[in-house]
C-alpha positions as CSV (number, residue, x, y, z in Angstrom):
1,M,16.3,7.7,-6.1
2,N,19.1,7.5,-9.0
3,P,22.3,5.2,-10.8
4,I,21.1,1.6,-11.0
5,T,17.7,3.1,-11.8
6,Y,15.3,3.7,-14.6
7,S,15.2,7.4,-13.8
8,T,20.8,7.4,-9.9
9,P,25.0,9.1,-10.5
10,A,23.4,9.1,-11.2
11,K,21.3,6.6,-12.7
12,Q,20.8,7.7,-9.1
13,S,20.5,8.4,-7.5
14,R,16.8,7.4,-10.7
15,P,17.3,8.7,-8.1
16,L,14.2,7.9,-4.5
17,R,13.4,4.7,-6.1
18,W,13.4,1.4,-4.6
19,A,15.4,-0.5,-6.7
20,A,11.1,5.9,-8.2
21,V,-0.8,16.8,-20.9
22,I,-0.5,18.3,-24.0
23,G,-1.6,21.8,-23.5
24,M,-0.8,25.7,-24.2
25,A,2.9,26.6,-23.1
26,L,2.9,28.9,-20.3
27,L,6.2,31.1,-20.2
28,W,7.3,33.0,-17.1
29,F,10.5,34.9,-17.2
30,Y,12.3,37.7,-15.7
31,P,13.3,40.9,-17.3
32,C,16.6,40.5,-19.3
33,A,19.0,43.0,-20.7
34,A,18.5,43.6,-24.6
35,W,21.7,42.4,-25.4
36,C,21.1,38.9,-23.8
37,A,17.4,38.5,-25.3
38,S,18.7,36.4,-28.2
39,E,20.4,33.9,-25.9
40,A,17.3,33.9,-23.5
41,T,14.9,33.1,-26.5
42,D,17.1,30.3,-27.7
43,I,17.3,28.6,-24.3
44,E,13.5,29.0,-24.0
45,M,12.8,27.6,-27.3
46,K,15.0,24.7,-26.6
47,A,13.3,24.1,-23.2
48,K,10.0,24.2,-24.9
49,E,10.9,21.8,-27.5
50,L,12.4,19.3,-25.2
51,I,9.3,19.5,-22.6
52,A,6.9,19.2,-25.7
53,A,8.6,16.1,-26.7
54,Q,8.5,14.6,-23.1
55,L,4.8,15.4,-22.7
56,R,3.5,14.4,-26.0
57,K,2.0,11.3,-24.7
58,A,1.5,12.4,-21.2
59,K,-1.7,12.0,-19.3
60,P,-3.7,15.2,-18.2
61,G,-2.4,16.6,-15.1
62,I,1.2,16.0,-15.8
63,G,3.5,19.0,-16.2
64,I,7.1,19.9,-16.1
65,V,8.7,23.1,-14.7
66,V,12.1,24.2,-16.0
67,G,14.4,26.6,-14.5
68,V,17.5,28.1,-16.3
69,L,20.0,30.6,-14.9
70,D,23.2,32.1,-15.9
71,D,25.2,35.0,-14.3
72,K,22.6,37.6,-15.9
73,D,19.1,36.0,-15.6
74,T,16.8,33.4,-14.3
75,R,14.0,31.9,-16.5
76,I,11.1,29.7,-15.4
77,I,9.6,27.7,-18.3
78,T,6.3,25.5,-17.8
79,E,3.8,23.4,-19.8
80,G,1.1,21.0,-18.6
81,G,0.0,20.5,-15.3
82,S,-2.5,22.7,-13.8
83,G,-1.4,26.3,-13.1
84,F,2.4,24.9,-12.5
85,D,4.9,27.8,-11.8
86,G,8.2,28.3,-10.2
87,D,6.7,28.1,-6.7
88,T,4.9,24.5,-7.3
89,V,6.2,21.9,-4.9
90,F,7.6,18.7,-6.2
91,E,9.0,15.8,-4.3
92,I,12.8,15.8,-5.2
93,G,13.8,12.3,-4.4
94,S,17.7,11.8,-4.4
95,I,18.5,15.3,-4.7
96,S,18.2,15.1,-1.2
97,K,21.6,13.3,-1.1
98,V,23.1,16.6,-2.4
99,F,21.7,18.4,0.5
100,T,23.1,15.7,2.9
101,S,26.4,15.9,1.6
102,T,26.3,19.6,1.8
103,L,25.6,19.2,5.6
104,L,28.7,16.9,5.8
105,A,30.8,19.6,4.2
106,D,29.3,22.3,6.4
107,M,30.1,20.3,9.7
108,V,33.6,19.5,8.4
109,G,34.2,23.3,7.7
110,H,33.1,24.1,11.2
111,G,35.4,21.4,12.9
112,E,32.3,19.1,14.2
113,V,33.4,16.2,12.1
114,K,36.1,14.9,9.6
115,L,35.5,13.2,6.5
116,D,37.4,10.1,7.5
117,D,35.6,9.7,10.8
118,P,34.3,6.4,11.1
119,I,30.4,6.5,11.3
120,S,30.4,4.0,14.2
121,Q,31.8,6.8,16.1
122,Y,28.5,8.6,16.2
123,L,26.1,5.7,16.3
124,P,24.8,4.0,19.5
125,E,26.4,0.7,20.4
126,S,23.3,-1.3,19.3
127,A,24.2,-0.4,15.7
128,K,27.2,-2.8,14.8
129,V,28.6,-1.3,11.7
130,P,30.4,-3.8,9.3
131,T,34.0,-3.6,8.7
132,R,36.3,-5.2,6.3
133,K,40.1,-6.0,6.4
134,G,40.4,-3.7,9.5
135,R,38.8,-0.9,7.6
136,A,35.7,1.1,8.9
137,I,33.1,2.8,6.9
138,T,33.7,6.5,7.3
139,L,31.5,9.5,6.5
140,V,33.1,10.3,3.1
141,D,32.4,6.7,2.2
142,L,28.8,7.2,2.7
143,A,28.9,10.5,0.7
144,T,30.7,8.9,-2.3
145,H,28.8,5.7,-2.4
146,T,32.0,3.8,-1.9
147,S,31.0,2.2,1.5
148,G,30.3,-1.2,0.4
149,L,26.8,-1.0,1.7
150,P,24.0,-2.4,-0.7
151,R,21.6,0.1,-2.4
152,M,18.8,-1.0,0.0
153,P,18.5,-2.8,3.3
154,D,16.7,-6.3,2.7
155,N,14.8,-6.4,6.0
156,A,12.1,-4.0,4.9
157,S,8.6,-5.4,4.4
158,P,6.4,-2.1,3.9
159,K,2.8,-2.5,4.7
160,D,1.8,-0.1,2.1
161,P,3.8,-0.8,-1.1
162,S,2.7,2.7,-2.4
163,N,4.5,4.2,0.5
164,P,7.4,1.8,0.7
165,Y,9.7,3.7,3.1
166,A,7.0,5.0,5.7
167,D,7.5,2.1,8.4
168,Y,11.1,1.5,8.0
169,T,12.5,2.1,11.4
170,V,15.7,3.1,12.7
171,E,15.9,-0.1,14.8
172,Q,15.4,-2.0,11.6
173,M,18.3,0.0,10.0
174,Y,20.5,-0.8,13.0
175,A,19.6,-4.5,12.9
176,F,20.6,-4.7,9.4
177,L,23.9,-3.0,9.8
178,S,24.6,-5.4,12.8
179,G,23.8,-8.4,10.6
180,Y,25.3,-7.3,7.1
181,R,28.7,-8.7,5.8
182,L,30.4,-6.6,3.4
183,T,31.2,-8.2,0.0
184,R,33.8,-5.9,-1.1
185,D,36.5,-3.7,0.4
186,I,35.6,-0.3,1.6
187,G,36.3,2.6,-0.9
188,E,37.2,0.2,-3.6
189,K,34.1,0.8,-5.9
190,Y,31.2,3.2,-6.5
191,E,27.9,1.5,-5.8
192,Y,25.1,3.9,-5.5
193,S,23.3,3.2,-2.2
194,N,20.0,4.8,-0.8
195,L,20.8,3.1,2.4
196,G,24.3,4.9,2.5
197,G,22.6,8.4,1.8
198,G,20.0,7.8,4.4
199,L,22.5,6.5,7.0
200,L,24.7,9.7,6.4
201,G,21.8,12.2,7.2
202,H,21.0,10.0,10.4
203,V,24.4,10.0,11.4
204,L,24.8,13.9,10.9
205,A,21.4,14.5,12.6
206,L,22.6,12.7,15.6
207,K,25.9,14.3,15.9
208,A,24.0,17.7,15.7
209,G,21.6,16.7,18.1
210,T,18.6,17.6,16.1
211,S,16.3,16.2,13.1
212,Y,17.5,15.7,9.6
213,E,14.9,18.3,8.4
214,A,15.8,20.9,11.2
215,L,19.5,20.6,10.2
216,V,18.8,21.2,6.5
217,T,16.7,24.2,7.3
218,S,19.1,25.9,9.8
219,R,22.4,24.9,7.8
220,I,21.4,25.3,4.2
221,C,17.9,26.8,3.5
222,R,17.9,29.5,5.9
223,P,21.2,31.1,4.7
224,L,20.1,30.7,1.0
225,G,16.7,32.1,1.5
226,M,15.0,28.7,0.5
227,T,11.6,29.0,2.2
228,D,10.1,26.1,0.2
229,T,12.5,23.2,0.8
230,R,11.0,21.1,3.5
231,I,10.0,17.4,4.5
232,T,7.1,18.7,6.5
233,L,5.0,20.9,4.4
234,T,2.9,23.6,5.7
235,P,-0.8,24.0,4.7
236,E,0.1,26.8,2.2
237,M,2.9,24.6,0.7
238,T,0.5,21.7,0.6
239,A,-1.8,23.8,-1.5
240,R,1.1,24.1,-4.1
241,L,2.0,20.6,-4.0
242,A,1.6,18.9,-7.6
243,K,-0.2,15.6,-7.5
244,G,2.3,12.8,-8.2
245,H,1.7,10.1,-10.9
246,D,3.1,6.8,-11.9
247,E,4.6,5.7,-15.1
248,A,1.5,4.9,-16.6
249,G,0.0,8.5,-15.6
250,K,-2.1,7.3,-12.7
251,P,-2.1,9.5,-9.5
252,V,-0.1,8.0,-6.6
253,A,0.3,8.6,-3.0
254,N,3.2,10.7,-1.8
255,W,6.2,9.0,-0.2
256,D,7.2,9.5,3.5
257,I,10.8,8.7,4.3
258,P,11.4,9.0,8.1
259,T,14.5,6.8,8.8
260,L,16.4,7.4,5.5
261,A,15.3,11.0,4.9
262,G,18.9,12.0,3.8
263,A,18.6,9.8,0.9
264,G,15.4,11.2,-0.6
265,A,12.7,12.9,1.9
266,L,12.9,16.6,0.6
267,R,10.3,18.4,-1.4
268,S,11.0,21.7,-2.9
269,T,10.4,24.0,-6.0
270,A,12.2,25.3,-9.0
271,H,12.7,28.7,-7.5
272,D,14.2,27.3,-4.4
273,L,16.4,24.9,-6.3
274,L,17.7,27.7,-8.5
275,K,18.7,29.4,-5.3
276,F,20.8,26.2,-4.4
277,V,22.3,26.0,-7.8
278,S,23.2,29.5,-8.2
279,A,24.8,29.4,-4.8
280,N,26.9,26.2,-5.9
281,M,27.8,28.2,-9.2
282,G,29.2,30.9,-7.2
283,L,26.9,33.5,-8.5
284,V,25.7,34.7,-5.0
285,K,27.4,35.8,-2.1
286,T,27.0,33.4,0.8
287,D,28.9,32.2,3.9
288,L,28.4,28.5,2.6
289,R,30.8,29.2,-0.6
290,T,33.6,27.1,0.9
291,T,31.2,24.5,2.0
292,L,29.6,24.1,-1.5
293,E,33.0,24.3,-3.3
294,L,34.2,21.3,-1.0
295,T,31.1,19.1,-2.2
296,Q,32.2,19.6,-5.9
297,N,35.8,18.3,-5.6
298,P,36.0,14.9,-7.6
299,R,36.9,11.9,-5.2
300,H,36.2,8.7,-7.0
301,E,35.1,7.4,-10.5
302,A,31.5,6.7,-10.7
303,G,30.9,3.8,-12.9
304,S,32.5,5.5,-15.9
305,S,35.9,7.0,-16.8
306,L,33.7,9.9,-17.8
307,M,31.9,10.3,-14.7
308,Q,33.0,11.1,-11.1
309,I,31.7,11.8,-7.9
310,G,32.4,14.5,-5.5
311,L,30.3,14.7,-1.9
312,G,27.0,13.8,-3.5
313,W,27.3,15.5,-6.7
314,H,27.9,13.7,-9.9
315,I,30.5,15.2,-12.4
316,M,30.3,14.5,-15.9
317,K,33.6,15.2,-17.8
318,K,33.0,17.4,-20.9
319,T,35.5,19.0,-23.2
320,A,33.9,22.4,-22.9
321,G,33.5,21.9,-19.1
322,D,32.3,19.8,-16.4
323,V,28.7,19.1,-15.7
324,I,27.8,18.8,-12.1
325,W,24.6,17.2,-11.5
326,H,22.1,14.9,-9.5
327,N,18.7,13.4,-10.2
328,G,16.0,11.9,-8.1
329,G,13.0,10.1,-8.2
330,T,10.1,8.7,-6.1
331,G,6.9,7.0,-7.0
332,G,5.2,9.8,-8.7
333,Y,8.0,12.4,-9.5
334,H,11.4,12.8,-11.2
335,S,13.7,15.7,-10.7
336,F,17.0,16.9,-12.1
337,I,19.5,19.8,-11.2
338,G,22.9,20.5,-12.6
339,F,25.0,23.3,-13.5
340,D,28.4,24.1,-15.7
341,R,30.3,26.5,-13.7
342,K,32.7,27.1,-16.8
343,G,29.7,27.7,-19.0
344,L,27.8,29.6,-16.6
345,R,24.5,27.8,-16.9
346,G,22.5,26.0,-14.4
347,V,19.4,24.1,-14.9
348,V,16.4,22.5,-12.7
349,V,13.9,20.3,-14.0
350,L,10.7,19.0,-12.1
351,V,7.9,16.7,-13.5
352,N,5.0,15.2,-11.2
353,S,5.4,11.9,-12.8
354,D,7.7,8.8,-12.4
355,T,9.2,9.4,-15.9
356,D,12.9,10.1,-16.8
357,I,13.6,13.9,-17.7
358,D,17.3,13.8,-17.2
359,K,18.0,14.3,-20.9
360,I,16.2,17.6,-20.6
361,G,18.5,18.8,-18.0
362,L,21.7,17.4,-19.7
363,Q,20.6,18.8,-23.2
364,L,20.1,22.2,-21.8
365,L,23.6,22.2,-19.9
366,D,25.3,21.0,-23.0
367,P,23.8,22.7,-26.1
368,N,26.2,21.0,-28.4
369,S,24.9,17.5,-27.6
370,G,22.8,16.1,-30.4
371,A,19.2,15.0,-30.1
372,P,18.8,11.7,-28.4
373,R,19.4,9.0,-31.1
374,Q,16.3,7.7,-32.8
375,R,15.9,3.9,-32.1
376,V,14.0,1.6,-34.3
377,A,12.6,-1.6,-33.1
378,I,13.0,-4.8,-35.1
379,K,11.2,-8.1,-35.1
380,L,13.0,-11.2,-33.8
381,A,11.9,-14.6,-34.5
382,P,9.1,-16.3,-32.7
383,G,10.3,-17.8,-29.2
384,A,13.5,-15.6,-29.5
385,F,12.8,-13.7,-26.2
386,D,12.9,-17.2,-24.1
387,S,16.7,-17.0,-23.8
388,Y,16.5,-13.6,-22.2
389,V,13.8,-14.5,-19.6
390,G,15.1,-14.6,-15.9
391,Q,16.6,-12.7,-13.1
392,Y,19.9,-10.7,-13.2
393,E,21.7,-9.2,-10.1
394,L,22.5,-5.6,-10.8
395,A,23.6,-5.1,-7.1
396,P,23.0,-6.8,-3.7
397,G,19.2,-6.6,-3.3
398,V,18.6,-5.2,-6.8
399,T,17.7,-7.6,-9.6
400,L,16.6,-6.9,-13.1
401,T,13.8,-9.4,-14.0
402,M,13.2,-10.1,-17.6
403,S,9.6,-11.7,-18.4
404,R,8.0,-12.5,-21.8
405,K,4.2,-11.9,-22.5
406,G,3.4,-13.3,-26.0
407,E,6.0,-11.9,-28.4
408,R,6.8,-8.8,-26.1
409,L,9.6,-8.5,-23.5
410,F,9.6,-6.8,-20.3
411,T,12.0,-5.7,-17.6
412,R,11.5,-5.0,-13.9
413,M,13.8,-3.6,-11.6
414,T,13.5,-4.3,-7.9
415,G,10.7,-2.0,-6.3
416,Q,9.6,-0.7,-9.8
417,S,7.0,-1.5,-12.3
418,S,7.6,-3.5,-15.5
419,L,8.7,-1.7,-18.6
420,E,8.5,-3.1,-21.9
421,I,11.8,-3.3,-23.9
422,F,12.4,-3.2,-27.8
423,P,15.2,-5.2,-29.9
424,E,17.3,-3.3,-32.1
425,S,19.3,-6.4,-32.7
426,E,19.4,-9.9,-31.0
427,T,21.5,-8.5,-28.3
428,E,20.7,-4.8,-28.2
429,F,17.5,-3.7,-26.6
430,F,16.2,-0.2,-25.6
431,L,13.2,1.2,-23.3
432,K,11.0,3.8,-24.6
433,A,9.7,5.0,-21.2
434,V,13.1,6.0,-20.0
435,D,16.4,6.8,-21.8
436,A,18.1,3.5,-21.2
437,Q,19.4,0.6,-23.1
438,L,20.2,-2.9,-22.3
439,T,22.9,-5.2,-23.9
440,F,22.7,-8.9,-23.6
441,E,25.8,-10.9,-23.5
442,K,26.2,-14.6,-24.5
443,N,28.8,-17.4,-23.9
444,P,30.1,-19.4,-26.8
445,Q,27.2,-21.7,-26.8
446,G,24.8,-19.0,-27.2
447,E,23.3,-18.9,-23.8
448,V,22.6,-15.5,-22.3
449,T,24.8,-15.0,-19.2
450,S,24.6,-11.3,-18.3
451,V,23.1,-8.0,-19.2
452,V,24.5,-4.5,-19.2
453,L,22.4,-1.5,-18.5
454,H,23.3,1.6,-20.1
455,Q,21.9,4.8,-18.6
456,N,22.9,8.5,-17.9
457,G,26.6,7.7,-18.7
458,F,26.8,4.6,-16.5
459,D,27.3,1.0,-17.9
460,Q,26.4,-1.4,-15.0
461,A,26.7,-5.2,-15.6
462,A,24.3,-7.7,-13.9
463,K,24.8,-11.6,-14.1
464,K,22.1,-13.9,-14.9
465,M,21.1,-15.8,-11.7
466,K,18.2,-17.8,-12.9
């Protein structure tokens, strides 16, 4: 679902994760005025170039849909898959959190709640929400990932690992809250939390007296004309659902996320998400304008001096203008939405594979950014990988496990599959499956003591446990 992920905020938020075809290009576009044809062609060519690079080693059945918009035009570019277009349905994972925070902003605007309301105010007595130093967790703490709650609760034991959230109950969530002790001050530090995003959606639905899905539909989708953003799919939407694939390209089951729906349960299409992005950019008239602007106000540093978080949205500081974005991932899908209000460009990227496509969205939003650095693996001395083997705590309940297989080194994040990492030096490693890097740190005796994960502008340290 994203940050702390090999996908999230935003490394999300990758994005919903528990820790988430080479073919003829098919181009769909809407008519554009003659004077903007050159710019449209440039962005389409850039998108196709990035897509082709992403799909170079993809398995049959995997495809990417890219949507790009500005103040004059909307374009859909697709490649791979089987008849994918702007109406193909994908799981969007942690992008759901932006919808959840938009609900919060809307309810604040209508006077139904306040940002600094304690969440205990809206939960039953059976849910004992932890406090620290007399400070209660508030709605805004959940929306900005500063509540102090961990990324995931530790009392989940899914019966079906391929659908890990399906049987996690509200009662289990309440039990976890009642027994959890916060390890740091509330509001002190950004720590991406799927639990927090799901809990926020749950609290808002309780306050509104309806389901999370009904709340999203009535407050956001209906006003913006988004008819294909749902949790429960109609038969017609099911027929347009892209089949998800894991990182190895094998078909996988869809995810069901009933209790933590606000963290990653939504499904949508490129056309629908472009409507949402357009509204956030202020390109369409909507009664939600004030609500949407409220979500985009920076509120806290998010893992880096160049990254902040608003209500749900991550805000990347750029010289030419801020890029506001979020990504998402489930077991078989990855998604990205973002926009640059100053540059008047919005981007949606959807793929039916558990593979990182954030760089496509970020490069389309920032055309001046260079191509990803070409990294070259080196050979280390036999047995050199032994010192890296072990478990590293990235966050409460989230570990990076380094394991050796012969002269190959692998990393596995809690709830995800193992990925091979490649050395650039004795301490610098990189992943090929996603755009992420690892830096191992050693003490004066040469012993590995920690590792730093670099991804999506975030640097997250993890101490070696064993």
